[in-house]
N, C-alpha and C positions, 0 to 999 in steps of 0.2 A: 910696647905694651900689648898691642894686638897680637904680635907674633908669640910673645910669652903666653898670652892667654890661650891661643890656639895650640900651643905645645902642651899646656896643662890639660886641656880638653882631650887631646890625642892620647896622652899618657893615661888619662882616666878611662878611655874607651878600651885601652889595651891591657887594663889590669885583669888578672885572672879572677875567676868567680870566687867570691868569699873574701877578696882582698879589700883592704880599707883604702878610701880615697884621702889623700893628704891635701888639705886646703889651708891657706893662710887668709888673712883679712882681705887683701887685694883680690884674690881669686874668688872669694865669695862675693865680693862686690861686683866683679866682672860678670860672674854667672847671674847674679840677681838682675843686673842692668840688661843682660841679654835676653833673659826669659820673662822679664816682667810684662804682663799684658797691658797695663796702663801706659807704660812707656812706649809700647808698640802702637797703641792708639794715639798717643801724643805725636809720634813721628808721622802717622797718617794725617793727623790734623795739620801738622806743619806743611806737609805736601799739599794738602787742600788749600791752605792759606796761601801758599806760593802760587798755586794755579789761579786762585781768585785775584791775586795781585797782577799776574800776567794778563788776565782777562780784563781787568781795569785799565791796563795800559793800551789795549786795543781801542778804547773809546776815543782816543785822540786821532785815530787813523780813519781814512775814508772806508766805507763799507759798500760792497757790491752785492746787489740782490737781484736774482733772476726770477721772473714770474712767467708762467705758462698756463693757458686755459683753453678748454674745448667745451662747447655746449651744443646740444642737439635740441631743436624746437619742433613741435608738431606741425606748425604752420610757418610759411615764409612771409616776409614782408612784401606786399604787392603795391607798386607805385600806381598802376592803372586798375580802375574797377572793372567789373565784368562787362558792363555795357561798352566801355571804351575799348576793351579787348575785342569784343564782338564786332564793333564798328570798324576797327582797323583791320581785322581779318577779312571782312567782306566789303571793303570800300570799293574794290574794282567792280564786283558784281553790282553793287548799288549804283555806281556811276554809269556802268555799262547799261543797266536797265533804263536809266533816265535818258542817256544819249540815244539808245535804240528807239525809245518812244518819240523823241524829238526828231530823229531822222525819218521815221515812218510818217510822222505828221507833215514834215517838210516835203517828203516824196509825194504824198497824197495831194498836198496843196500845189505842188509843181505840176503834177499830172493834171489836176483839175484846171489850173490856169492854162496849161498848154492845150487842153481840149477846147476851152472857151476861145482861145486865140486862134486855133485852127478852124473852128466853126465860124468865127467872125471873118476870117480871111477867106474861107470858101464862099461865103455869101457875097463878099465884095468882088471876088474874082471866080465866078463859076467855072471859067474855062480851066483854071488850075486847081480846082477843088479837089480833085482826085489826087493830084500830086502833093497838095498840102496835107491831106489826110494820111498819105503814106509817110510823109516826113514826120507828122505827129506821132504815128505809130512807132517809127524808128526812134524818135526822141523818147517816147515812153518806155521803149524796150531798154534804151541806154540808161534811163533813170532807174529802172528796176535793177539792172545789172549793177549800177553804182551803189544803190542802197544795199544790195545783197553783199557786195564786196566790202562795203564799209561796215556792215553788220558783222562779217567774219573777222575783220580786223579789230572791231570793237570788242569782240569776245576774247580774242587773244590778249588785248590790252587789259581787259577786266581781270583775266587770270593772272597776268603779271602784277597787276596792282594788288590783287588779293594776297599773292605770295609776299609782295613787298610789305604789305600791312602786317602779315604774320611774322615777318622778320622783325619789324618794329616791336610787336608784342613780345617776341622772344628776347629781343635786346633789353627790354624793360624788365624782364624776370630777374629777380634778386637771388633766389635760391639760398635764403639765409637760414635754412634749417641747420646747417653745419657752420658753426662760428668758431673761429680759431683766433687766439690772441696771445702775444708774448711780449715781454719787455725786459730790459736790463737797466737797473737804476743804480747810480752811484751817489751816496750821500756823504757830505763832509761837514761835521759840526764846526761852526765858526765861533759862536759864543753861546754857551748854555747856562749863563748865570753863575758860573763857578762850580756847577754840580759835578763836572768831570774831574776837576782838580780835587774837590773834596772827596770824591769817590776813590780816587787813587791814593790820597793820603790815608783814607780809612783802610784801604787794602794793605798799605805798608804797616800801618799800626796793627792790623789784624794778624799780619805775619809775624810781627815782633811779639804780639800777645801770645801766639801759639808757641813760639820759642821760649818765652818765659814760663808758660804753663808746663812745657816739657822739662824745663830746668827744675821747676818746683817739684814735679814728680820724680825727677831723677835724684834730687837731694833727698826727698822723703824715702825713696827706695834705699839709698845708701844708709840713711839714718836707721831705718828698720833693720837692714842687714847687720849694721854694727851692734845694734841693741841685742838681736838674736845671737850674733857671734860671741859677744862678751858674756851673755847669759849662759851659753853653752860652756864657755871657758870657766866661768864662775862655778857652775854645777860640777864640772869635771874636777876642779880643785877641791870642792867640798866633798865630792865622792872619795877622793884620796884621803882627805882629812877624816872623813867618817870611817873609812876602812882602817886608818892608822889608829884612830881612837878605839875602834872595835878590837884591834889587836892588843892595845894597851890593857883594856879592861879584861880581855880574855886572859892575858898573861897574869894580871892581878887575880883574877878568879882562880886560875890554877894554883898560884902561890897560896892564896887563902885556903883553898881545899887542903893543900899539903899541911898548912898550919893547923887546920881544924883536926886533921888526922893525928897530928902531934900533940894536940891539946893545948896549943898556945893561942888559939883563936876560937871565938864563939860561933855558933850556928847563925846567930843574928847577923854577924859581919859577912858571913858567906852569902846569906840571903840578900843583903844590901848590894853586894858585888853582882850577884846574879841579875838583880833588877837593872842595874846599870848595863850588864851585857845585853839584856833584852831591848833596852832603850837604844843602845848603840846599833843593834841589828836593825831595829825599826828605822833608825835614821838612815842607814845604808839603803834600805828598801825605798824610802821616800825620795832620797837623792837620786837613786837609779831611775825611778819612775819619772821624776822631774827632768832628768837628763835626756831620757828617751823622748819625752814630749818636746823639749827645747830643740833637740836635733831634728825632729820631724818638722817643726816650724821653720828651721833654718834651711832644710832641704826644700820645703815648699817655696821659700823665697828665692832659693837658687835655681829652681826648676829641676830639681833632682827627684828621683823616686823617694817615697817616704821612708822606705826601709833601707836606704843607702847607709852603709857603714862609713862614717866620717871620722877622720882624725885631724884635729885643728892644730895649727902650728904653735899656738900659744898655750896649749894645754899643759906643757911640761916646763913652762918658764917659771922660775922661782919667784921673781918679782913681776907681776903682771903690769903694774903701772909704768915700768921702764920699757915695755915693748910697745912700739908704735909712735914714738916721737913725743915732743913737748907740745904743750897746749898753746893755742893762738892767743895773741894779745887782743884785749877787748877794745876796739876802735869803733865809735859810733859812725864815723864817716865811711868806713868800710862796710858796715851793716847797711847804711842807707844807699850805698852804691850798689851792693850786690844782692840784697834780699829780693828774690823773684816775686814775693808777694807785693812788695812796694812797686816793683816794675809794672806788674799787672794792674794794680790800681791806677798808676800813672797812665797806662795804656787806656784804661777805661775813661779817665778824664779827657785824654786827647781824642778818643772816639766820640765822646759827647760833644766836644767843640766842633769836630768835623761834621757830625750829624746836624748840628745847628746850622753850619754853613750850607749843607746840602739842602736843608729845608728852606733857607732863605732864598735859594735859587728859584723856588717856586713862584716868587713875587717879581722875578726879573725877566726881561725879554730873552727869547732864544732865537738864534739865527742859524739856518742850515742851508748849504749849498747843495743843489740837486742837479743831476744830469743823467741822461740815459738814451736808450734807443728802444722804440716800440714798434712792433709789427702787428698786422691784423689780416685776416682773410674771412670775408671780403673787405675790400677797402674802397675808399672814395677819393683817393689822391689824384687819380687820372681818370675821372669818371668813376662809374661803378664797375668794379672788377672782382671776379671771383679768384683772386690769387693773392699771394703774400706781397705786402708792400709796407714800408715803415718810414719813420721820421726820427731825426735827432731832436733832443730837447734839453734845454738848460734853464735852471731857475733858482730863485731864492725863496725860502720859506721863513717867515718871521712870526713868532708866536709871542703875544703880548698879553699877560694877565690883566684883566680890567677890574673884576670885582668877584670876590669869593667869600664874602661875609666874614672876613677875618680868619678863615680856616688856617692859612699858612701862619699868620701871626700867633694864633693859640698854639700851634704845633712847636713854633720856635721857642715860645715861652716855656712849654713843657720840657723841651730838650735842654734849655738853659737850666731849669730846675733839676733835672736829672744829672747834669754836669756838676752843678753845685753840691748835690748830695754825694757824688763820687769824690769830689774834692775834699769835702768834710771827712769822708771815710778814710781818704788817704792820710789826711792830718792826724786823725785818731790812730790809725795803724802805725804811723811813724812814732807817735808817742808810746804805743804799746811795744814797738820794737826796741825803743830806747829802754823801757822798763825791763823788757825781757833780757836784753844784753846785760844790763846791770845786775839782774838776778842771777843769770847764769855765770857771770864773772864772780859773784859772790859764792856761788855753789862750787866753782872750781877751787877758789881759795879755801873754802870750808872743807872740800874733799881732801885737799892736800894736807891740811891740818889734822884731819881725822886719820889719814894714812900714817902720818908721823906718830900720832898717839898710839895707833894700833900697832905699829912696828915696835914702839917702846914697850907696850903692854905684852906683845908676843915674847920679847926677850925676857921680861920679868917672869911671865908664865913658864917659859921653858926652864929658867933657872929654878923656879919654885918647884916645878915637876922633877927636876933632877935631884934637888935636895930631898924631896918627899920620898922618891924611889930609894935614895941612898939611906935615908933614915929608916925606911921600911925594911930594907935588907939587914940593917943593923939591929932592927927590932925595937927601936926607940920611938917609932911613929906607927900609929894604928892604920888599918886599911882605909878607914873613913877619911882620914886626912889625905891619903894618896888619891882617893876618889875625888875629893874636893879639888886637889891639884890638877888632876886629869880633866875635870869638868872646866876649871878655869883655863887650862891650856887649850881645850876645845873651843871655848868661847872666844879667846884671844885670837886663835888662828882663824876662826870663822869671821870675826870682825875684821881681821887683816885682809882677808879675801874680799869681803864686802867693800872695804875702804879702797882696795886697789881697783875693783870694778867701777866703784863710784868715780874714781879719778878719770878712768877711761871714758866713762859715759858722760861726765861733766865736760870733758874735752870735746867729745862729739857734739854735745848740746851747744857748746860755745861756737863751734865751727858752723853749726846749723843756724844759730842765731845771727851770726855774722854773714851768712850766705856764702861761706867759703868752703863748704863741705864738698870736696872733689874726690875723684877716685884716686 
């Protein structure tokens, strides 16, 4: 069918300028389905629902999330205060000053004690007093040298201790003005109160709902196309009928004019025929205008230019009702199973039930498994370090609702109320569908009866017109009788066309009521 449709379109594009496009009912339906904007929107909605369903499936699977952060602060964290920093930086100098003072005091005390001992020894042994004094001088000189040497070494030690203290101060510096952090987390739902299951069922129902909406619009498009198609066919047949009637009254007008000239007819009869000619011409104009508007509407449905010249395959069929197949049987079970409106309402009921389940999950505990790896700079995993280091972590998160003032309970009740409303609307629509199918079935039977009567009336009107024309030629019937026969023939033919179109439209209505209107 798609190849046939493509071939038709290709032939249409290759038609020369001014040529008419030949279309049948199937090709009109195919064009309308391809160019209908609402159907294109429905297809996009179906694709959107399909993606939503795929998204819902991912809720069963673990999710991996990566985080990264950088922060700059105007001040760094200081473990030591300013006094401690100053004391550590000058601890050698401070210690050296204290030791230097102690050594000086000890040296002075030693020299004083030595002098007292030498003096006492010289008094006790005058003969060796000079030697003792020389020895005391030597001992004092040695003491001064030792004090001087110790002072130098003490200065070096103080410098080293000051440097060591500064190193300690530098080691305690955090430099936390630049903070870096990053982590990779894996979360796996274990039990979410049934919310994920309900969400996935809602996504499935939503996809089914989008498909049913698309089917409803597709059937509506076909229905509107059929209506427009058979309207054009009807007007085309009525145009031919009006032109045939115009030809009849014009021929009668010419005959009456000849009879008036011969003196066998009155001027009044000629005027009556002239009035009928004017009426016939007006009917032709009205039918032409209606046909142009109907074709413009059909072109709009098919996505063709408004001024496209169309020729429909059923325009030249003598019996319109025989073109297009037989009507479908009225079966309530078929209607209940195929009507997209009922399917959409059933989808609404199912969505309401799953919404209730989703809301109930708000009162149930939720369990999540978590695991990941986190890094930071600076870090304290091996003392305080200004470099990246991290740890692995695994855990379980449990969320248990305790009290929410009945919020979830009220939402569940509201959802159940909405579901009950949707169920009642579904039952009501089923009753309306049953009534519609019954009415449309009656309309089909009625249309067939009207067609049978119209065809019988057409035969009688044709016979009546034949007899009237024959009697008029023989001069035994007046022109007014011929006009009445022509008018009756016109009405019978028009009723036949209307009855044939009613049969076709009633068949389309029945298929639409049963939900079986297919391309």
